[in-house]
N, C-alpha and C positions, 0 to 999 in steps of 0.2 A: 716512333712508330714507323718511320720510313725504313730504318735499318731492318726491322723485323720483317717487313713485307719484302724487302729486297733479298734477305736471306732465305725467306720461304720460297721465293721464285728460283733462287739459285739452287737450293736443296731439291726442289721439284725437278728442275732441269737435269741436275746430276743424277738424281734417282731414276728418272725416266730413261736417261741414256744407259745407265748400268743395267736396268731391267731389259732393255732391248738387246744389248750386247750379250747378256747372260742367256736370254731366251734363244737368240740366234745361234750361239755356240752350242747350247744344249740340243737343239733340234738338228743342227748340222752334224754333231757327233753321233746322235741317234741314227740319223739317216745313213751316215757312212758305215756304222757298225752293222746296220740292217742289210745294206747292200753287200757288205763283205760276207755276212752269214748266208745270204741268199746265193751268192756265188759259190760258197763252199758246199751248201746243201740245197740244191734247187727244188727238191721235193718238199721241203719245209717252207717254201717261200710264202704260202698263204698264211700260215700261222705267224711267221715273222712279220708279215705286213700288218696283220691284225694287231699284234703286240706293239708295233711301231706306231700305228695310228693312235692307239690308246695312250701310249707314253707321250706322244706329241701333243695330244689334247691336254694332258695334265701339265705339261710344260707351258703351253699357251695359257692355261688357266692361272697358273702362278704368275706369269708375266702380266696378264690382265689385272690381277690383284695388285701387283706392284705399281702399275700405271695408275690405277685408281687412287692408291695411297699418295702418289706423286701429285695427282690433280688436286686431291684434298689439301695437301700441303700448300699448293699454289693459291688455292681459294681461301685459305685461312685468314 
């Protein structure tokens, strides 16, 4: 039983780390591309900002789901 619990904690830790890294990379790339697009077409910056906020919310939602799964693994 000890090994199963230890592996669950290890899996939860690795999973949480990967979720945070993936979410950070996704939002960073999204913001970089949005700034590039706003620099190229300043008149469309409002639409670009709105799309960026919606996409960032979706990325954060997926990250939160991954963290919940990691917590459930740790509490198993």
